N, CA and C of each residue as an Amber inpcrd file, in Angstrom:
protein
   324
  61.0910000-216.0310000 -18.5270000  61.0420000-215.2220000 -19.9690000
  59.8950000-214.3520000 -19.5890000  60.7560000-212.8350000 -20.5750000
  60.0020000-211.7210000 -20.5340000  58.7130000-211.7410000 -21.3770000
  57.8100000-211.0800000 -20.7720000  56.6730000-210.9410000 -21.8660000
  56.6740000-209.7020000 -22.7580000  56.5480000-210.2300000 -24.0010000
  56.7970000-208.8240000 -25.0540000  55.5370000-207.8290000 -24.8060000
  53.7730000-208.3670000 -24.6950000  53.4050000-207.2670000 -24.3050000
  53.8960000-206.1130000 -23.3640000  54.2820000-206.4450000 -22.2450000
  54.0330000-205.6160000 -21.3110000  55.5080000-204.7840000 -21.3060000
  56.6240000-205.5240000 -22.6130000  57.8990000-204.5180000 -22.7270000
  57.1720000-203.4160000 -23.9730000  56.0610000-204.1360000 -25.2060000
  55.7210000-202.9000000 -25.4160000  54.9530000-201.8850000 -25.3950000
  53.9990000-201.8520000 -24.5230000  53.5450000-201.4780000 -23.5570000
  54.0270000-200.2920000 -22.9440000  55.3000000-200.7400000 -21.9980000
  55.6720000-199.8940000 -21.3520000  56.6410000-199.0040000 -22.4040000
  56.9090000-199.3740000 -23.4310000  57.8460000-198.6860000 -24.3830000
  56.7980000-197.3720000 -25.0340000  56.0050000-197.8730000 -25.3800000
  54.6650000-196.9460000 -25.7950000  54.1760000-196.1790000 -24.8770000
  53.9460000-196.7770000 -23.8760000  53.6340000-195.5920000 -22.3960000
  54.6870000-194.4480000 -22.0730000  55.4750000-194.0960000 -22.7900000
  56.4960000-192.8820000 -22.4860000  55.8030000-191.8760000 -23.7620000
  55.1450000-192.5510000 -24.5990000  54.0680000-191.6900000 -25.5200000
  52.8520000-191.1400000 -25.0880000  52.3780000-192.0240000 -25.0830000
  50.8240000-191.9270000 -24.8050000  50.4430000-192.0960000 -23.3280000
  49.8160000-191.2190000 -22.5470000  49.1310000-191.5440000 -21.4690000
  48.3330000-192.4800000 -20.9270000  48.1520000-192.8410000 -19.7690000
  47.1480000-193.9250000 -20.1590000  45.3840000-193.2210000 -19.8720000
  45.3100000-192.0630000 -19.6300000  44.0280000-191.4360000 -20.3630000
  43.8180000-191.4540000 -21.2940000  44.7600000-191.0950000 -22.2020000
  44.8120000-191.3430000 -23.8610000  44.3790000-192.5960000 -24.3810000
  45.1840000-193.6510000 -23.5350000  44.8400000-195.1190000 -24.2300000
  43.1290000-195.3300000 -23.9580000  42.5330000-194.6440000 -22.7840000
  41.3400000-194.9440000 -22.5340000  40.3630000-194.4780000 -23.0920000
  40.9900000-192.8680000 -23.5570000  40.1970000-191.6900000 -24.4850000
  39.9680000-192.8660000 -25.6900000  40.8730000-193.0630000 -26.5110000
  41.2860000-194.0490000 -27.5600000  40.2980000-195.4600000 -27.6410000
  40.3470000-195.7670000 -26.9290000  39.5800000-197.2630000 -26.4880000
  38.1160000-196.4740000 -26.6590000  38.0250000-195.8110000 -26.0230000
  36.3860000-195.3350000 -25.8490000  36.0500000-195.0710000 -27.6110000
  36.7880000-194.1960000 -27.9460000  36.3560000-193.6570000 -29.0290000
  36.1790000-195.3750000 -29.9000000  37.4560000-195.8450000 -30.4750000
  37.1680000-196.9260000 -31.3040000  36.1500000-198.0500000 -30.4570000
  35.5960000-198.3570000 -29.2180000  34.2140000-198.6650000 -28.7250000
  33.0030000-198.2160000 -29.3680000  33.2450000-196.6430000 -28.9610000
  31.7910000-195.9500000 -29.4350000  31.2140000-196.0250000 -30.8990000
  32.5920000-195.6740000 -31.5190000  32.4110000-195.8700000 -33.3750000
  32.2180000-197.3520000 -34.0320000  32.3230000-198.1800000 -33.2190000
  32.1230000-199.4770000 -33.5600000  30.5610000-199.8090000 -33.4300000
  30.4290000-199.5560000 -31.6990000  28.6470000-199.3770000 -31.4250000
  27.7390000-198.5540000 -32.6780000  28.1510000-197.7940000 -32.9370000
  27.0240000-196.6420000 -33.6480000  27.3180000-197.3750000 -35.2050000
  28.0190000-197.8620000 -35.8910000  28.4590000-198.2450000 -37.1110000
  28.1560000-199.8290000 -37.2050000  28.0770000-200.6940000 -36.0850000
  27.9640000-202.1750000 -36.0640000  26.4300000-202.6190000 -36.8470000
  27.1620000-203.6320000 -37.8740000  26.0820000-204.4470000 -38.2880000
  25.4120000-205.2700000 -37.3590000  25.4440000-205.3310000 -36.3420000
  24.7570000-206.2190000 -35.1240000  23.8100000-205.1760000 -34.8120000
  23.8410000-204.1050000 -34.8620000  22.7030000-202.9350000 -34.3310000
  22.2040000-202.6020000 -35.5490000  22.2070000-202.3570000 -36.6110000
  22.0230000-201.7220000 -38.0190000  20.6950000-202.5260000 -38.0290000
  19.3400000-201.4410000 -38.2930000  18.1320000-202.1270000 -38.8900000
  18.3410000-203.0240000 -40.4300000  19.4490000-202.7830000 -41.0780000
  19.3890000-203.7890000 -42.1780000  20.3760000-204.6140000 -42.2260000
  21.0280000-204.9500000 -40.4820000  21.8880000-205.5060000 -40.6770000
  21.4740000-207.1010000 -40.3390000  22.2000000-207.4270000 -38.8880000
  21.7000000-208.7780000 -38.5030000  19.9880000-209.1550000 -37.5210000
  19.4790000-207.5820000 -37.7890000  17.9690000-207.8020000 -36.7700000
  17.0440000-208.2920000 -37.9480000  17.2080000-207.6440000 -39.3220000
  16.9580000-207.7000000 -40.5140000  17.0860000-209.4850000 -40.6050000
  18.1280000-209.8550000 -40.9760000  18.5000000-211.3420000 -41.0610000
  17.3020000-212.3150000 -40.0680000  17.6640000-212.1830000 -39.0690000
  16.9010000-212.6500000 -37.9130000  15.4200000-212.6900000 -38.2390000
  14.8750000-211.6890000 -38.6110000  13.2610000-211.4250000 -38.8910000
  12.7310000-211.8980000 -40.1720000  13.9800000-212.1380000 -40.9070000
  13.1540000-212.7260000 -42.2610000  13.7100000-213.9730000 -42.0120000
  14.2680000-214.7280000 -40.8700000  14.6430000-216.1890000 -41.0890000
  15.4760000-216.8150000 -41.9710000  16.7030000-215.5120000 -42.1400000
  17.9760000-215.8430000 -43.0470000  17.7880000-215.3760000 -44.2380000
  16.5200000-215.0930000 -44.5910000  16.1630000-215.2920000 -46.5440000
  16.6830000-213.9750000 -46.7670000  16.9270000-212.7740000 -46.4660000
  17.1660000-211.2620000 -46.8640000  18.8240000-211.0800000 -45.9970000
  19.7350000-211.5870000 -46.7660000  21.1190000-211.8110000 -45.9780000
  22.1170000-210.4260000 -46.8880000  21.4570000-209.8950000 -47.9600000
  22.5580000-208.8810000 -48.9610000  22.7960000-207.5620000 -48.6520000
  21.3400000-207.2550000 -47.3770000  21.5940000-205.9160000 -46.7230000
  22.6270000-206.0190000 -45.6420000  22.6940000-207.0920000 -44.8460000
  23.9570000-207.5260000 -43.9060000  25.3650000-207.3680000 -44.7320000
  25.6630000-207.8430000 -45.3920000  26.8540000-207.8730000 -46.4090000
  27.1040000-206.0530000 -46.8620000  26.0310000-205.7640000 -47.0930000
  26.4520000-204.4070000 -47.6220000  26.7870000-202.8870000 -46.3270000
  25.8960000-203.8880000 -44.9290000  26.1130000-202.7920000 -44.2090000
  27.2500000-203.2750000 -43.5830000  27.6550000-204.3190000 -43.6190000
  29.2790000-204.8190000 -43.0090000  30.4030000-204.3920000 -43.3680000
  30.1850000-204.1110000 -45.0310000  31.4580000-203.8100000 -45.6570000
  31.4930000-202.2810000 -45.6780000  30.2040000-201.3300000 -45.7110000
  30.0830000-200.0540000 -45.2170000  30.6890000-199.5610000 -43.9760000
  30.5170000-200.1470000 -43.3620000  30.5310000-200.2340000 -41.6900000
  31.7320000-200.0100000 -41.3010000  32.8020000-200.5130000 -41.5390000
  34.3650000-200.5950000 -41.3910000  34.9050000-199.2390000 -42.0340000
  34.2930000-198.4490000 -43.0400000  34.8160000-197.2000000 -43.5210000
  34.3730000-196.4860000 -42.4040000  32.9430000-196.3210000 -41.9000000
  32.5870000-195.1060000 -41.2190000  33.0770000-195.1650000 -39.7410000
  33.5140000-196.7580000 -39.1620000  34.0800000-196.6790000 -38.1350000
  35.2750000-196.0120000 -38.1620000  36.5460000-196.4010000 -39.1050000
  37.5450000-195.6530000 -39.4280000  37.3920000-194.5370000 -39.3470000
  36.4070000-193.7760000 -39.9920000  36.5760000-192.3670000 -40.1920000
  36.2090000-191.6830000 -39.0040000  35.0520000-192.7130000 -37.9070000
  34.6810000-192.0940000 -36.5830000  36.0540000-191.7280000 -35.8510000
  36.8160000-192.8410000 -35.9260000  38.0820000-192.5830000 -35.0090000
  38.9660000-192.1400000 -35.2460000  39.5130000-191.8840000 -36.8120000
  40.3050000-190.8530000 -37.0850000  40.0960000-189.2930000 -36.7500000
  38.3920000-189.2550000 -36.8630000  37.9540000-187.8910000 -36.4650000
  38.1550000-187.5010000 -34.8850000  38.3240000-188.3570000 -34.1420000
  38.0300000-188.0810000 -32.6560000  39.3210000-187.2540000 -32.2430000
  38.7400000-186.4640000 -31.2730000  39.5450000-185.7700000 -30.2060000
  40.9530000-186.2710000 -30.3000000  41.0100000-187.5960000 -29.7810000
  42.4740000-187.8730000 -28.9830000  43.1060000-188.5140000 -30.1320000
  42.4760000-188.7400000 -30.9730000  43.5010000-189.0660000 -32.3530000
  43.8920000-187.8790000 -33.0730000  42.8840000-186.8470000 -33.1960000
  43.6630000-185.5530000 -33.3900000  45.2470000-185.3380000 -32.2960000
  44.7430000-185.3230000 -31.1100000  45.5420000-184.6020000 -30.0120000
  46.9640000-185.6010000 -30.2250000  46.8070000-186.9390000 -30.2830000
  47.7300000-187.8690000 -30.6030000  48.9120000-187.3640000 -31.8680000
  47.9480000-186.9750000 -33.0230000  48.8280000-186.8770000 -34.3930000
  49.6980000-185.5600000 -33.9600000  49.2440000-184.7220000 -33.1170000
  49.7520000-183.1560000 -33.2150000  51.2850000-183.5380000 -32.2910000
  50.8260000-184.3970000 -31.3080000  52.4180000-184.7310000 -30.5560000
  53.0160000-185.5690000 -31.2060000  53.0900000-186.2080000 -32.2630000
  54.0150000-186.7910000 -33.3000000  53.5380000-188.2560000 -32.6580000
  52.5170000-188.7370000 -32.4910000  52.1850000-190.0260000 -32.4080000
  50.6590000-190.4210000 -33.3190000  51.2510000-191.0220000 -34.2780000
  50.4870000-191.1550000 -35.6920000  49.7240000-192.4450000 -35.2420000
  48.7400000-192.3650000 -35.2980000  47.6760000-193.4650000 -35.6560000
  47.2630000-193.6200000 -36.7880000  47.7670000-194.8270000 -37.1360000
  47.1120000-195.2450000 -38.7510000  46.5800000-196.7180000 -38.6510000
  45.6050000-196.9790000 -40.2000000  44.7990000-197.7660000 -40.2840000
  45.7650000-198.8440000 -40.6170000  45.5330000-200.2620000 -40.1370000
  46.2890000-201.5140000 -40.6980000  45.2260000-202.3210000 -41.1520000
  45.6590000-202.4720000 -42.3360000  44.6160000-203.3870000 -43.5900000
  44.8420000-204.6300000 -43.3930000  44.1380000-205.5160000 -42.9920000
  44.3560000-206.9580000 -43.3910000  44.8200000-207.5480000 -44.5800000
  45.8970000-208.5410000 -44.5600000  46.2220000-208.9510000 -45.7830000
  45.3530000-210.2250000 -46.4620000  44.5850000-210.6320000 -45.6880000
  43.9470000-211.6380000 -45.7150000  42.4740000-211.6480000 -45.1250000
  41.1230000-212.3810000 -45.6610000  40.1250000-211.9540000 -45.0960000
  39.9710000-212.9270000 -43.7810000  40.7330000-213.6040000 -43.1830000
  40.9650000-214.0850000 -41.7790000  41.3130000-213.2600000 -40.5820000
  42.0550000-211.8030000 -41.3200000  42.7160000-210.9000000 -40.3050000
  41.6870000-209.9570000 -40.2510000  41.3640000-209.1940000 -38.7170000
  40.5790000-208.1630000 -38.8640000  41.0780000-206.9650000 -39.1790000
  42.2990000-206.7560000 -38.8430000  42.7940000-205.3780000 -39.4440000
  42.9930000-204.7290000 -38.3000000  42.8290000-203.3950000 -37.8800000
  43.0800000-202.9520000 -36.4360000  44.0230000-201.3340000 -36.7930000
  44.6500000-200.9920000 -35.9920000  45.3130000-199.7400000 -35.6490000
  46.4980000-199.9310000 -35.3510000  47.4660000-199.1200000 -36.1820000
  49.0780000-199.1110000 -35.6880000  49.3380000-197.7670000 -35.2470000
  50.1300000-197.8510000 -34.3010000  50.3990000-196.5730000 -33.6460000
  52.1700000-196.2170000 -33.8370000  52.6950000-194.9150000 -34.4950000
  53.8460000-194.6840000 -34.6890000  54.4200000-194.0040000 -34.3510000
  55.6490000-193.6290000 -33.4630000  55.6960000-192.5690000 -32.8390000
  57.2490000-192.3400000 -33.6210000  57.2250000-190.6620000 -33.8890000
  57.9990000-189.9870000 -34.3950000  59.1330000-189.1390000 -33.6130000
């Protein structure tokens, strides 16, 4: 039986180099680390320090963090270079709260 993930990656590999994949993943990871509610002083650290009493800032930071992560990723040089090549990196918004969302790649 064929592996659909390998087929998809081999197809997309015609348009995106391994270095670009690496740079894109690094940009996403850096943005996530920078704006994560795990490291923000008003996120999880505040929740732990107050023994769970102060949780509203965590919710606010988590909601705003996704917007900041998206902005950082789309402003990264690798996404700009891919867009110029005709490879569109787009945001995928989840339909339910149980789906994390992510990025989609369209080749034109």
